[in-house]
FITOR-234650 format. One record per residue (C-alpha): x, y, z. Coordinates in steps of 0.5 Angstrom, whole numbers, padded with zeros to 4 digits, always signed. Example, Ala and Ser with C-alpha at 12.3 -4.5 7.8 and 13.67 -1.06 7.14 Angstrom:
+0025-0009+0016/+0027-0002+0014/
***
This chain:
+0000+0000+0001/+0003+0007-0001/+0006+0011+0004/+0003+0019+0006/+0006+0024+0010/+0001+0029+0014/+0001+0034+0017/-0005+0034+0022/-0008+0037+0030/-0011+0034+0035/-0018+0036+0038/-0013+0040+0043/-0010+0044+0037/-0003+0041+0037/+0000+0040+0031/+0003+0032+0030/+0007+0030+0023/+0008+0023+0021/+0007+0018+0016/+0002+0013+0015/+0000+0007+0009/-0008+0007+0006/-0010+0004+0000/-0011+0011-0003/-0011+0017+0000/-0019+0017+0003/-0016+0011+0006/-0011+0015+0009/-0015+0021+0012/-0020+0016+0015/-0015+0012+0019/-0013+0019+0022/-0019+0021+0024/-0020+0014+0028/-0013+0017+0031/-0018+0022+0033/-0012+0027+0028/-0016+0033+0024/-0012+0032+0017/-0009+0038+0015/-0004+0037+0009/-0003+0030+0006/+0003+0028+0001/+0005+0022-0002/+0013+0021+0001/+0014+0021-0007/+0012+0028-0007/+0016+0030-0001/+0023+0031-0005/+0021+0037-0010/+0026+0039-0015/+0031+0045-0014/+0028+0051-0017/+0031+0058-0018/+0025+0062-0016/+0027+0059-0009/+0033+0064-0008/+0028+0070-0010/+0024+0075-0007/+0017+0071-0006/+0010+0073-0007/+0003+0070-0006/+0000+0066-0011/-0007+0065-0013/-0004+0057-0011/-0002+0060-0003/-0008+0063-0003/-0012+0057-0004/-0008+0052+0000/-0009+0056+0006/-0016+0058+0005/-0017+0050+0004/-0013+0049+0010/-0016+0054+0015/-0023+0051+0013/-0021+0044+0015/-0019+0047+0021/-0025+0052+0022/-0030+0046+0021/-0027+0042+0026/-0029+0045+0031/-0022+0049+0032/-0022+0057+0035/-0019+0061+0030/-0014+0064+0033/-0011+0057+0033/-0013+0056+0027/-0009+0061+0024/-0003+0059+0029/-0002+0053+0027/-0003+0055+0019/+0002+0061+0021/+0007+0054+0022/+0005+0050+0017/+0005+0055+0011/+0011+0055+0006/+0010+0062+0003/+0015+0066+0006/+0010+0072+0005/+0004+0068+0006/+0007+0066+0013/+0008+0073+0015/+0001+0075+0013/-0002+0070+0016/+0002+0072+0023/+0000+0079+0022/-0007+0077+0021/-0006+0072+0027/-0004+0078+0031/-0010+0083+0029/-0015+0077+0031/-0012+0076+0037/-0011+0084+0039/-0020+0084+0038/-0021+0085+0030/-0027+0079+0026/-0022+0076+0022/-0025+0080+0016/-0023+0086+0018/-0016+0083+0019/-0016+0080+0012/-0017+0087+0008/-0012+0089+0012/-0008+0085+0007/-0012+0087+0000/-0006+0085-0005/-0008+0078-0002/-0015+0078+0000/-0020+0081-0005/-0026+0085-0003/-0030+0079-0005/-0027+0074-0001/-0026+0078+0005/-0033+0080+0004/-0035+0072+0003/-0032+0071+0010/-0035+0077+0014/-0042+0074+0012/-0040+0067+0014/-0037+0070+0021/-0044+0074+0022/-0048+0068+0021/-0044+0063+0024/-0043+0059+0018/-0035+0060+0017/-0032+0054+0016/-0037+0052+0009/-0036+0059+0007/-0029+0057+0007/-0030+0051+0003/-0035+0056-0002/-0028+0060-0003/-0024+0054-0004/-0028+0052-0009/-0028+0057-0013/-0021+0059-0013/-0020+0052-0015/-0025+0053-0021/-0021+0060-0022/-0014+0057-0022/-0016+0051-0027/-0018+0055-0032/-0013+0060-0032/-0007+0054-0032/-0011+0051-0038/-0011+0058-0041/-0003+0059-0040/-0002+0051-0042/-0005+0052-0049/-0002+0058-0050/+0006+0057-0048/+0007+0052-0054/+0005+0059-0059/+0009+0063-0054/+0015+0060-0055/+0015+0058-0062/+0014+0066-0063/+0020+0067-0059/+0025+0062-0062/+0022+0064-0068/+0024+0071-0067/+0031+0071-0064/+0033+0066-0069/+0032+0072-0075/+0034+0077-0070/+0041+0073-0070/+0040+0073-0078/+0038+0079-0079/+0044+0082-0074/+0050+0078-0075/+0050+0074-0081/+0047+0078-0086/+0052+0085-0085/+0058+0080-0086/+0056+0080-0093/+0056+0088-0093/+0064+0087-0092/+0065+0082-0097/+0061+0085-0103/+0064+0091-0101/+0072+0089-0101/+0071+0086-0108/+0066+0091-0111/+0062+0087-0114/+0054+0089-0114/+0049+0086-0107/+0044+0083-0111/+0036+0086-0110/+0034+0081-0105/+0040+0081-0101/+0041+0089-0101/+0033+0090-0098/+0034+0085-0092/+0042+0088-0091/+0037+0096-0090/+0033+0092-0085/+0040+0090-0082/+0043+0097-0082/+0036+0100-0080/+0035+0096-0073/+0043+0096-0072/+0043+0103-0072/+0035+0104-0070/+0033+0099-0065/+0031+0104-0060/+0026+0107-0063/+0022+0101-0064/+0023+0100-0056/+0022+0108-0055/+0015+0107-0059/+0013+0100-0056/+0015+0104-0049/+0010+0110-0052/+0004+0105-0054/+0005+0102-0047/+0004+0108-0042/+0000+0112-0048/-0006+0107-0047/-0004+0107-0039/-0005+0114-0039/-0011+0115-0042/-0015+0109-0038/-0013+0112-0032/-0019+0117-0032/-0026+0113-0032/-0029+0115-0038/-0023+0114-0043/-0022+0107-0039/-0030+0106-0040/-0029+0107-0048/-0023+0103-0049/-0026+0098-0045/-0032+0098-0049/-0027+0098-0056/-0023+0092-0053/-0030+0088-0053/-0031+0091-0062/-0024+0087-0063/-0025+0081-0067/-0025+0074-0064/-0021+0077-0059/-0027+0082-0055/-0032+0076-0055/-0027+0072-0052/-0026+0077-0046/-0034+0078-0046/-0034+0070-0045/-0029+0070-0040/-0032+0076-0035/-0039+0073-0037/-0036+0066-0033/-0033+0071-0028/-0040+0075-0025/-0044+0068-0026/-0040+0064-0022/-0038+0070-0017/-0045+0072-0016/-0047+0064-0015/-0042+0063-0011/-0044+0070-0006/-0051+0068-0007/-0050+0061-0003/-0046+0064+0002/-0052+0069+0004/-0051+0075+0001/-0057+0079-0001/-0058+0080-0009/-0056+0087-0008/-0050+0087-0004/-0047+0081-0009/-0049+0085-0015/-0044+0091-0011/-0039+0086-0010/-0038+0083-0017/-0039+0090-0021/-0032+0092-0017/-0028+0086-0018/-0030+0086-0025/-0023+0087-0029/-0027+0091-0036/-0031+0097-0034/-0036+0097-0040/-0039+0091-0035/-0038+0093-0029/-0042+0099-0032/-0047+0094-0034/-0047+0090-0028/-0049+0097-0025/-0054+0098-0028/-0058+0092-0027/-0056+0093-0020/-0060+0099-0020/-0066+0096-0024/-0066+0091-0019/-0067+0097-0013/-0073+0099-0017/-0076+0092-0017/-0075+0089-0024/-0072+0081-0025/-0065+0080-0026/-0065+0077-0033/-0069+0083-0036/-0064+0086-0033/-0059+0084-0037/-0062+0083-0043/-0063+0091-0043/-0056+0091-0042/-0055+0088-0050/-0048+0086-0047/-0049+0079-0044/-0050+0073-0049/-0058+0070-0050/-0057+0063-0048/-0054+0065-0041/-0060+0071-0040/-0065+0066-0041/-0061+0060-0037/-0061+0066-0031/-0069+0068-0032/-0070+0060-0032/-0067+0060-0024/-0070+0066-0023/-0076+0064-0024/-0075+0056-0021/-0072+0060-0014/-0067+0057-0016/-0062+0063-0019/-0055+0061-0015/-0056+0054-0018/-0057+0056-0025/-0051+0062-0024/-0047+0056-0023/-0049+0052-0029/-0048+0058-0033/-0040+0059-0031/-0039+0052-0032/-0041+0052-0040/-0038+0059-0042/-0032+0056-0037/-0032+0050-0043/-0033+0055-0047/-0027+0059-0046/-0023+0054-0045/-0025+0051-0054/-0026+0058-0056/-0018+0059-0053/-0015+0052-0056/-0020+0054-0063/-0015+0061-0063/-0009+0058-0062/-0009+0052-0067/-0010+0058-0072/-0005+0063-0069/+0000+0057-0070/+0000+0055-0077/+0000+0063-0078/+0006+0064-0073/+0009+0058-0077/+0008+0061-0085/+0010+0068-0083/+0016+0066-0079/+0018+0062-0084/+0016+0065-0090/+0021+0072-0087/+0027+0066-0086/+0026+0064-0092/+0026+0070-0095/+0033+0071-0092/+0036+0064-0093/+0035+0066-0101/+0038+0073-0100/+0044+0069-0097/+0044+0065-0102/+0044+0069-0108/+0049+0073-0105/+0054+0067-0104/+0052+0064-0111/+0054+0072-0114/+0061+0071-0110/+0062+0065-0113/+0061+0068-0120/+0067+0073-0118/+0073+0073-0123/+0079+0071-0120/
***
């Protein structure tokens, strides 16, 4: 049977660790429960040793994975009946990420000083979002913090999974573009300029394709800073333009009109909206505060204003689905599904189904776009490299034709 390494706590709050055998993870957890232990972390013996990573030498930042692990383990401890301060003390000892460890210790210090957990978490807005803090606040006031933390962990898990899947799909085309671009840069800046010297020494006319490439090479070598400056100007120009709220709204609305990309942005925002709102409603947050929270965490101002419009319509007594339809931003299928959930009194469940539907749609769309981009990159880069190679071969051929 496989052997598992565990970190657990006793009913008295004492931290213990060791190893235990079990036919699977569930059996190992059951064995720990039989011993009177509350498992916090369970890993196979093979997974214990991790390869050296350069990132371990660099300053650590708190990623969604660390927040997810913290939330899962805090949910386990709170659901088992341990006090918040003791749970935070245990997690402060077990957390491996140094930045997260310092954060947990600060949260513990504030809780011991009389603050609620939500108030303590809100002092670290870069790590714990408004959504996170408000859900914890709802759990504390309603007396079901363990359940809320469990739902938060599910929310973070689904968010992490879709982000990881999108990144994994994009890795290959990005690497392909970087390698192709580096190859072209080496040919243009180091290989081709050598032919200029050879032809000038021999007094031979340079073939036209080679002249074109050499002219481009001279421009890149002499004025590379123009390209960098132009890119920086565009980047900081867009950041400056979007600092104003009205201009940011215009820019975000313009992005929604981009071919293919705009539709993808809508689907991503819709899946985030549906999952966040569904999670809040399942956690006992009333619908108007829930819409306010969702509006604040939306990353696209055009979508955010549409959500704000729905919020205002709800205050007037209008329905959710009808108000979403009036915005003209949300797809008809999503509006219809939400309408069904509203009519049957299961709006939260239907919102989660909408989130799952559009998350799958996002994955499919990204894969489809990447499948079209990959051959396009190969075609464009192959054409450029082919033209450079042709110019080199013509140059070599003309050199061999020189009479000696």
